[in-house]
Structures are given as C-alpha cells and as structure tokens.
C-alpha positions in Angstrom: -2.8 -8.7 34.1 -5.1 -11.4 35.3 -4.0 -14.9 34.3 -6.6 -17.7 34.6 -5.5 -21.3 35.1 -6.7 -23.9 32.6 -5.9 -27.2 31.1 -2.3 -27.4 29.9 -1.9 -27.3 26.2 1.0 -27.5 23.7 -0.2 -24.6 21.7 1.4 -21.2 21.7 -1.9 -19.5 21.1 -5.5 -20.8 21.3 -8.6 -18.7 20.5 -12.0 -20.2 21.2 -15.3 -18.7 20.2 -14.0 -15.2 19.7 -16.8 -12.8 18.8 -16.6 -9.0 18.3 -19.6 -6.9 17.3 -19.7 -3.3 16.2 -22.9 -1.2 15.7 -23.0 -1.8 11.9 -21.2 -5.2 11.6 -20.1 -8.4 13.3 -16.3 -8.3 12.7 -15.6 -11.8 14.2 -18.2 -14.5 14.8 -17.3 -17.6 16.9 -13.7 -17.7 15.6 -11.4 -20.5 16.9 -7.8 -20.7 15.9 -4.7 -22.6 17.2 -1.0 -21.7 16.6 1.7 -24.1 17.6 5.2 -23.2 18.8 7.5 -22.6 15.8 4.5 -22.6 13.4 4.1 -20.0 10.7 0.3 -19.7 10.6 -1.4 -17.6 7.9 -4.7 -15.8 8.4 -6.3 -15.4 5.0 -9.4 -13.4 4.0 -10.7 -10.7 1.8 -10.8 -7.1 2.9 -13.3 -6.7 5.7 -13.2 -10.4 6.6 -12.2 -9.6 10.2 -8.5 -10.4 10.1 -7.2 -7.1 11.6 -9.9 -7.1 14.3 -8.8 -10.6 15.4 -5.2 -9.7 15.5 -6.0 -6.6 17.6 -7.8 -8.8 20.0 -4.8 -11.0 20.4 -2.6 -7.9 20.8 -4.9 -6.4 23.5 -5.9 -3.3 21.6 -9.5 -4.6 21.1 -11.6 -6.4 23.7 -13.7 -9.3 22.5 -17.4 -9.6 23.3 -17.2 -13.3 23.8 -14.6 -16.2 23.7 -11.3 -17.0 25.4 -7.6 -16.5 24.6 -5.0 -18.9 25.9 -1.2 -18.3 25.6 1.3 -21.1 26.3 -1.5 -23.2 27.8 -2.9 -20.6 30.2 -6.1 -18.6 29.7 -5.3 -14.9 29.7 -7.1 -11.6 29.6 -4.9 -9.2 27.6 -6.1 -5.8 28.4 -3.7 -3.7 26.4 -0.6 -4.0 24.1 1.8 -3.5 27.0 0.4 -6.7 28.6 0.7 -8.4 25.3 4.3 -7.4 24.9 5.0 -8.6 28.5 3.6 -12.0 27.5 5.9 -12.1 24.5 3.5 -11.0 21.7 4.7 -8.5 19.2 2.7 -7.0 16.3 3.5 -5.2 13.1 0.4 -3.3 12.0 -0.6 -2.7 8.4 -1.6 0.9 9.4 1.4 2.0 11.4 1.4 3.0 15.1 4.2 5.6 15.0 4.4 9.1 16.4 5.2 11.5 13.5 6.9 14.2 15.5 9.6 12.1 17.2 12.5 10.1 15.8 12.7 6.4 14.8 14.8 5.6 17.9 12.3 7.4 20.2 9.4 5.5 18.7 11.1 2.2 19.2 12.2 3.2 22.7 8.6 3.7 23.8 7.9 -0.1 23.6 11.2 -1.3 25.1 12.7 -1.7 28.6 13.3 1.8 29.9 16.6 0.7 31.5 18.1 1.0 28.0 19.3 4.5 27.0 18.3 6.1 23.8 21.8 5.7 22.4 21.7 1.9 23.2 18.3 1.7 21.4 19.7 3.5 18.4 22.7 1.1 18.3 20.3 -1.9 18.5 18.2 -0.5 15.7 21.4 -0.2 13.5 22.4 -3.7 14.3 19.0 -5.2 13.5 18.7 -3.1 10.4 22.1 -4.4 9.1 21.3 -8.0 10.1 17.9 -8.0 8.3 18.6 -5.7 5.4 16.1 -3.1 6.6 18.1 0.0 6.3 16.9 2.9 8.4 18.4 5.9 10.2 17.4 5.9 14.0 17.8 9.7 14.2 15.2 10.5 11.4 11.9 12.0 12.5 9.1 9.7 11.4 7.2 12.4 9.5 10.1 12.4 7.0 9.8 8.7 6.2 8.1 7.1 3.3 5.5 4.4 3.9 8.0 1.7 3.1 10.5 3.1 5.6 7.8 3.3 8.3 7.2 -0.4 7.8 10.8 -1.1 8.3 10.7 0.7 11.6 7.7 -1.4 12.7 9.4 -4.7 11.8 12.6 -3.7 13.6 10.7 -2.6 16.6 8.9 -5.9 16.8 12.1 -8.0 16.3 13.9 -6.1 19.1 11.4 -7.5 21.7 12.5 -11.1 20.9 8.9 -12.2 20.7 7.4 -15.7 21.3 4.5 -14.8 19.0 5.1 -12.4 16.1 2.0 -11.0 14.3 2.8 -9.6 10.9 0.0 -7.7 9.0 1.0 -7.3 5.3 4.8 -7.1 6.1 6.1 -7.3 2.6 3.7 -5.0 0.8 6.4 -2.3 0.2 9.6 -4.5 0.1 11.6 -5.5 -3.0 11.8 -9.1 -4.0 15.3 -9.3 -2.7 14.3 -7.8 0.7 11.4 -10.2 0.9 13.7 -13.1 0.4 16.0 -11.8 3.1 13.0 -11.3 5.5 11.8 -14.8 4.8 15.2 -16.2 5.8 14.8 -14.3 9.1 11.3 -15.5 9.7 12.2 -19.1 8.9 15.1 -18.8 11.4 12.8 -17.3 14.0 10.3 -20.2 13.5 13.1 -22.8 13.7 14.1 -21.3 17.1 10.5 -21.7 18.4 8.9 -18.3 17.7 5.4 -18.6 16.4 4.3 -16.3 13.6 0.8 -15.2 12.6 1.1 -14.0 9.0 -1.5 -11.9 7.2 -0.8 -11.3 3.5 -2.8 -11.1 0.3 0.2 -12.5 -1.6 -0.8 -16.1 -2.0 2.6 -17.2 -3.3 4.2 -15.9 -0.1 1.7 -17.8 2.1 2.4 -21.0 0.2 6.1 -20.6 0.5 6.4 -19.4 4.1 3.4 -20.8 6.0 2.7 -24.4 7.2 -0.9 -23.7 8.4 -3.7 -21.4 7.3 -7.0 -20.3 8.7 -9.4 -18.7 6.2 -11.9 -16.1 7.3 -14.9 -14.9 5.3 -17.4 -12.4 6.7 -15.9 -12.7 10.1 -16.3 -16.5 10.3 -13.8 -19.4 9.9 -14.5 -21.1 6.5 -11.5 -23.4 6.4 -8.2 -24.6 7.7 -5.5 -26.0 5.4 -1.8 -26.4 4.8 -1.1 -23.8 2.1 1.8 -25.7 0.8 -0.7 -28.3 -0.5 -2.9 -25.7 -2.1 -2.7 -23.7 -5.3 -3.3 -19.9 -5.7 -6.6 -20.8 -7.3 -7.8 -23.0 -4.5 -6.7 -20.5 -1.9 -8.6 -17.8 -3.8 -11.7 -20.0 -3.8 -11.5 -20.5 0.0 -11.0 -16.8 0.6 -13.5 -15.1 -1.8 -15.6 -18.1 -3.0 -14.2 -17.8 -6.6 -11.1 -17.2 -8.5 -10.2 -13.6 -9.3 -11.1 -12.5 -12.9 -8.3 -12.7 -15.4 -7.1 -9.4 -16.6 -7.4 -8.6 -20.3 -4.3 -6.7 -21.5 -5.0 -5.5 -25.0 -2.3 -4.6 -27.5 -0.8 -1.2 -27.0 -2.3 1.6 -29.2 -0.8 4.6 -27.6 -1.3 8.2 -28.8 0.7 11.3 -28.2 2.3 12.2 -24.8 -0.1 13.5 -22.1 2.6 13.9 -19.6 6.2 14.9 -20.5 8.9 15.4 -17.9 12.2 16.8 -19.1 15.4 17.5 -17.1 13.5 17.6 -13.8 16.1 18.1 -11.1 14.9 19.2 -7.7 16.6 19.6 -4.4 15.0 17.7 -1.5 12.5 19.7 0.6 13.9 18.4 3.9 17.2 17.0 5.1 16.0 13.4 5.0 14.4 13.6 1.5 15.9 12.6 -1.9 17.2 14.9 -4.6 15.6 14.3 -8.0 18.4 14.2 -10.6 17.6 14.8 -14.3 14.3 12.9 -14.4 13.1 12.2 -18.0 9.9 10.4 -18.8 6.7 10.6 -20.8 3.3 8.9 -20.6 1.2 8.6 -23.7 -2.5 8.4 -24.1 -3.7 4.8 -24.0 -0.7 3.4 -22.1 0.3 2.5 -18.5 3.8 3.5 -17.5 5.0 1.8 -14.3 7.8 3.0 -12.0 9.4 0.4 -9.7 11.8 1.0 -6.9 12.6 0.5 -3.2 10.7 2.9 -1.0 12.5 6.1 -0.2 14.4 6.5 -3.4 12.6 9.6 -4.6 9.1 8.3 -5.3 7.6 10.7 -2.9 9.5 13.7 -4.3 8.6 12.8 -7.9 4.9 12.3 -7.1 4.7 15.6 -5.2 6.3 17.4 -8.2 3.9 15.7 -10.6 0.7 16.2 -8.5 1.5 19.9 -7.8 2.0 19.5 -4.1 5.5 20.7 -4.7 5.5 23.6 -7.1 9.3 24.2 -7.1 9.9 22.3 -10.4 11.9 24.2 -13.0 9.8 26.0 -15.6 9.2 23.7 -18.5 10.2 20.5 -16.7 6.6 19.1 -16.3 4.2 19.5 -19.3 0.8 18.2 -20.1 -0.7 17.6 -23.5 -4.0 16.3 -24.8 -2.6 13.1 -26.1 -4.1 13.6 -29.6 -0.9 14.6 -31.2 -1.9 18.3 -31.7 0.2 19.7 -28.9 1.8 23.1 -29.1 3.7 24.8 -26.4 2.0 27.3 -24.1 -1.7 26.4 -24.8 -4.6 24.5 -23.2 -4.3 20.7 -22.8 -8.1 20.4 -23.0 -8.1 22.1 -26.4 -5.3 19.9 -27.7 -2.2 22.0 -26.8 0.7 21.3 -24.5 0.8 23.2 -21.2 3.7 23.9 -18.8 2.3 22.8 -15.5 5.5 22.9 -13.5 4.3 25.7 -11.2 0.6 24.9 -11.2 -1.1 23.8 -7.9 -3.0 20.5 -7.7 -6.4 22.1 -8.3 -5.1 23.8 -11.5 -3.7 20.5 -12.7 -7.0 18.7 -12.0 -8.7 21.3 -14.2 -6.4 20.1 -17.0 -7.4 16.5 -16.3 -4.7 15.2 -13.9 -6.0 13.1 -11.1 -3.9 11.5 -8.4 -4.3 8.6 -5.9 -1.7 8.9 -3.1 -0.3 6.0 -1.1 -1.6 7.3 2.2 -5.3 6.5 2.2 -6.3 8.2 5.4 -5.1 11.8 5.8 -4.2 12.4 2.2 -6.4 10.2 0.1 -9.4 10.7 2.4 -10.4 12.7 5.5 -11.0 10.0 8.1 -14.0 11.7 9.9 -15.8 12.8 6.7 -18.4 10.6 5.0 -17.6 8.9 1.7 -19.9 11.4 0.0 -18.2 14.4 1.3 -14.8 12.9 0.5 -15.8 13.3 -3.1 -15.3 17.1 -2.7 -11.6 16.7 -2.1 -10.7 16.1 -5.8 -13.6 17.6 -7.7 -13.8 21.0 -9.2 -17.1 22.9 -9.4 -16.3 23.7 -13.0 -15.5 20.1 -14.0 -17.4 16.9 -13.4 -18.9 17.8 -10.0 -22.6 18.2 -10.1 -22.4 18.1 -6.3 -21.6 21.9 -6.5 -24.0 24.5 -7.6 -23.4 28.2 -7.2 -21.1 27.7 -4.3 -23.6 25.4 -2.5 -23.0 21.7 -1.8 -25.8 19.5 -3.2 -25.7 16.8 -0.6 -28.2 14.4 -2.3 -26.3 14.6 -5.6 -23.0 13.8 -3.7 -24.7 10.9 -2.0 -25.9 9.5 -5.3 -22.4 9.9 -6.8 -20.9 8.1 -3.8 -23.5 5.3 -3.9 -22.7 4.8 -7.6 -19.0 4.4 -6.9 -19.7 2.1 -4.0 -21.8 -0.1 -6.2 -19.5 -0.1 -9.3 -16.4 -0.8 -7.4 -17.9 -3.3 -5.0 -17.0 -1.3 -1.9 -18.1 -2.8 1.4 -19.5 0.1 3.3 -22.6 1.1 5.3 -23.4 3.6 2.5 -22.5 7.1 1.3 -22.8 8.4 4.8 -20.2 6.1 6.2 -17.0 7.8 7.6 -13.9 7.0 5.6 -12.2 5.6 8.7 -14.9 3.0 9.2 -13.9 1.1 6.1 -11.2 -1.5 5.9 -8.0 -0.5 4.1 -8.8 -2.4 0.9 -12.4 -1.1 0.7 -11.3 2.5 1.2 -8.6 2.0 -1.5 -11.3 0.8 -3.9 -13.4 3.9 -3.1 -10.5 6.3 -3.6 -9.5 4.7 -6.9 -13.1 4.7 -8.0 -13.5 8.4 -7.1 -10.6 9.4 -9.3 -11.6 7.1 -12.2 -15.2 8.4 -12.0 -13.8 12.0 -12.6 -12.8 10.8 -16.1 -9.2 11.9 -16.0 -6.9 12.5 -19.0 -3.9 11.5 -16.8 -4.2 9.3 -13.7 -1.2 9.0 -11.4 -1.6 6.1 -8.9 0.8 5.3 -6.0 0.7 1.8 -4.5 -2.8 1.0 -6.1 -3.3 -2.3 -4.3 -1.3 -2.1 -1.1 -2.9 -4.3 1.5 -5.8 -5.2 -0.9 -7.1 -8.8 -1.2 -6.7 -10.7 -4.5 -10.3 -10.1 -5.6 -10.1 -6.3 -4.9 -6.6 -6.1 -6.4 -7.9 -7.7 -9.6 -10.8 -5.3 -9.8 -8.5 -2.2 -9.3 -6.0 -3.4 -11.9 -8.8 -4.2 -14.3 -10.2 -0.7 -13.8 -6.7 0.8 -14.5 -6.5 -1.3 -17.7 -10.0 -0.2 -18.8 -9.1 3.4 -18.3 -6.0 2.9 -20.4 -8.0 1.2 -23.1 -10.4 4.2 -23.1 -7.4 6.5 -24.0 -6.3 7.7 -20.6 -2.6 8.0 -19.8 -1.8 6.2 -16.6 1.3 6.4 -14.4 1.6 3.7 -11.7 4.2 3.9 -9.0 4.4 0.6 -7.0 6.8 -1.5 -5.0 4.8 -4.6 -6.0 6.6 -6.0 -9.1 4.0 -8.5 -10.0 1.5 -5.7 -10.2 3.7 -3.6 -12.4 4.3 -6.5 -14.8 0.6 -7.2 -14.9 -0.7 -3.7 -15.8 2.2 -1.8 -17.3 3.2 -1.4 -21.0 6.6 0.1 -20.1 8.7 0.2 -16.9 11.2 2.6 -15.3 13.1 2.1 -12.1 13.8 4.9 -9.7 16.9 4.7 -7.5 18.5 7.5 -5.4 16.5 10.1 -7.3 17.5 9.0 -10.7 15.3 7.2 -13.3 16.5 4.3 -15.4 15.8 4.0 -19.1 12.3 2.7 -19.8 11.9 -0.9 -20.9 9.0 -2.6 -22.5 7.4 -5.1 -20.1 7.7 -7.8 -22.7 11.5 -7.3 -22.6 11.8 -7.0 -18.8 12.5 -9.6 -16.1 12.2 -9.6 -12.4 15.9 -10.1 -12.1 16.7 -7.2 -14.3 14.3 -4.8 -12.5 15.7 -6.0 -9.2 19.2 -5.1 -10.2 18.1 -1.7 -11.4 16.5 -1.1 -8.0 20.0 -0.9 -6.7 20.9 1.8 -9.4 22.8 -0.7 -11.5 21.9 0.3 -15.0 24.1 1.6 -17.8 23.4 5.0 -19.5 21.2 4.2 -22.5 18.9 5.7 -25.0 15.3 4.4 -24.9 14.1 3.7 -28.3 10.7 2.4 -27.2 9.0 5.8 -27.6 8.8 8.3 -30.5 11.0 10.7 -28.5 13.8 8.9 -26.8 14.5 9.3 -23.1 17.9 9.3 -21.5 18.8 8.0 -18.1 21.5 10.0 -16.3 24.2 7.9 -14.7 
C-alpha cells in the first residue's frame, strides 16, 4: 500500500472531492466528509444517493475517479479491503460478503491473522457473541443461516479486528429492540475508547440517539452536515429526500372470511441447523394485515417456505386457502369461493390460487441478478393468470417491457428502464420493484418478508402505503418483519414466533413494544385468542 505524506490532521478520516462515475450514473460527485476520533458519524440519504459506493471507496473495494482519502492525517491509496483492514478499517455490509459453503468460523478466519488456529477463532467468536448478545454457532455452514444470523456474523467479524474506524451499513435492520439497545451500548463504548464509527441507517431515531454528526447525501452530492441530536425526524427527512414522508392512512378494519388458514402445522426442520415448527395456528382474513414479529432464526424461514410452497412437506390439511368471501367449503377452488388444501401444492400452483410472495432475499430469490427488470416479471407470473407477456408459449418482450415500465413509474423505482439488470439497482429500489411486481399481479393473499429492510424513509412509507392500499382493496396480507415499528404501523393483529412456536395473536391497539419484546423470548402464557371468529391457540 502506498502512503502519501500530507499535512497532519486531527481527523480519523478525511475525504476530499470524491467522485465516482458509472456508465449510467454519477454515484458520488465531489463528496467531502470528515470523521473525528471517537465520533459516531451518520451518513444519511435515500436509496441510490451514493452512500454504499462512498463506503466501498473508503473500504478499498471501489476505486474513486477523483478525490483524496486521508486516514489519521496521512493521505492513503486503499487498493483493496485487505489494505483497509491493515490500516484499521472494518466494514459490515448491508449485502453480506460471506461464502455460503463454509462455516461461520471459516468465514471469519479469512479476514483475520492466520497465526490463529480455526479453534481459536471459534472461541473468539463465542466470546464476542456472548459479550454483545449476538448468539451464533461458529460451526454452522453459512447457507443454513437466516439473513439476521448472517448479519450477526458480519458484526462479530468486524469487531474481532479491533478497528479504529468501523463502518456499519444498516446494522440493526434485523435486530430486536433489546438487541439494538445492547449493540448501542457496545458502539458507545467503542466510541468512548476512540474508535470512530461511520453509521448508515434509515432509522432516523437511531441516528438521533447514537450519532453526534451527520452528513446528508442526495443524488450523490453532499446537501448538508448537521448534529442529528439537534434535529427532528421531520427535519432529517427534509434534508434527505426534500420532503417529509407521506402519512399512512390506516382505515378501520373491515375484514372478511379467512383467505389463509393454518392449523396444527408441525414440521421437522429440513436441515440440522433449522428450526422445527411446532403446532402453528393462524389465519389471515380478507381485508386485514397480520404481522409476525420475532428474532431472526426462530422459524420464520421454515414457516415462509411452508406457506409459499417451497417446502411441500406440510401435513395434509394444515395449510388451506379460501376466497375470503365467506363461502368456503372444503376441497374446492379458492377462486370460485371454496377453501382448498394447499399443503402439498408447489409455488406455481399456489400462485394460480392467488398467493404471491416477496422473499427477504432480494437478489437470488426475489430477482435474478443478471436478468432485466422486464424479464424478472416472468418469475412470478403464470401464462394463464395476469401475464399478457406470455402468448402461446412465446414471450412478448414489448408487453413485458411496458409492464415493467408501468411498475417503475407507479412505485417510483430509480432505474435506467425496463432493460436494467436487477443487480444494477440499489437495494431499496430493487425492493420497490419486487413489491410492485407482486402487487401488480393482483393477489388474493400477499405474503411479504422484511418489506422495507434497508429502505429509506420515503420508499418505506411508499411500500407500507401500498400494503395498506392492498389490504383496503380486500387482499389478505401477511407481513413477517423484525422491524417492530413497521409491524405496529401496518398490522391489524400481531403474532410473535419464537423457537418454532407461535404466540396468541393480539390486536395492535392492545399491543406494546415491551410486551412483544418479551414474547420474542418465548415468554407468553397459553391463551385463547378471541380476536377472530375462530379462536387460535398458542402451544406452550
């Protein structure tokens, strides 16, 4: 690594005139930023504002076209992440940089001093996990982890390097309120010891609580610098997106008959690191949003696979779909008003009945990275239902492009057009497109996992508003999220999942963050839920 001498400075990190251009966009334009030792500095901006590109430049994984980087008073050229780590810079990415086929310990070992043995690394992981409340098994293969568990691995890996500058990109997006509080204690302690922290989050209350400086980006340019503790959520929103996010309108519940009914769903884990589902009972009615809260890795993945049809091992009769109009009768067609046993149907067969699904993994499951947005429409459309892009087995490209363009326009997706590859979009813009794709299919039942993970406040408000509009149009919506504020904002009723069991449901009006937080640890009493026409029982 070449180190260039310069004027001594007290800053930990100084960026001056950073510019990065791509063929279709200028990601960063003349960006300057200063982080002091022991400072927790927020970088705020809407999706596509250039935050992630700027962090990758600091970490050495992207080379700037212009500008300088100084670290501890010396100008540096950081050519790769290894050189960044040697300087004392660690980063936790929003989109994880883990190898699926090896274990947690082996992934962490790759970035550490090779004088340590793998057993020593595993012991260090256990110690850090216990200290920070980020429970993880070092021996587990990464492909068996949930998204939340992968994030824990990334955080622990960064902390094990004892960094001078720690970059965190949406670190709390899949943590419980209790875990966030514990992480904040750790971060405040690190800052008090002189570690500088660059903190990217769309949770404005977190930034106001944790950070003592903030640089705001819009369209790749710096639009403001402030002390977030002296700002309100509204003023931070105005700095970030030029306006306050629209207020959600949550109309009174006018639910119909059940569209999804799950009864006595018990299912053994599909791999040794999964979670057994134990007596799951729930129902989602037409015109309501049912939310499921819980710490990542407590059976959400297994439940969603069983509901979407990716896992077809569910006991016969345990998962049923109805029309929601109250005319259900066992063994018929949900589109003609009768209830259907879908336990053993595959995802395509369930889509024909009106079930659409938004997975938590955007790239790889929600969208094919290399395909265009237009061609990604084909993933969840059936030629017999709501897909004029098909005709007699042929793909009508112009029709697909028109459909994609309409979704891009309606959901305010920032993209180069229908021909843009999915991987070229920022995480938040891809999420808006995927949610828009499934809503555009006019589902009877929409199941959404982590609907606004890593999405800015404006886009989050838009996605949540679209969910509520779908609910008001009579769709049944099931939302699985680890973001409690989100669940309280969009849900009519809530369940909590813990260790593969489901709590009783509770009306949002009767729920509190403290109560839901306790239930996330499995601390609920067996109870009969009287909030629905047909009570549900939680199994203790």
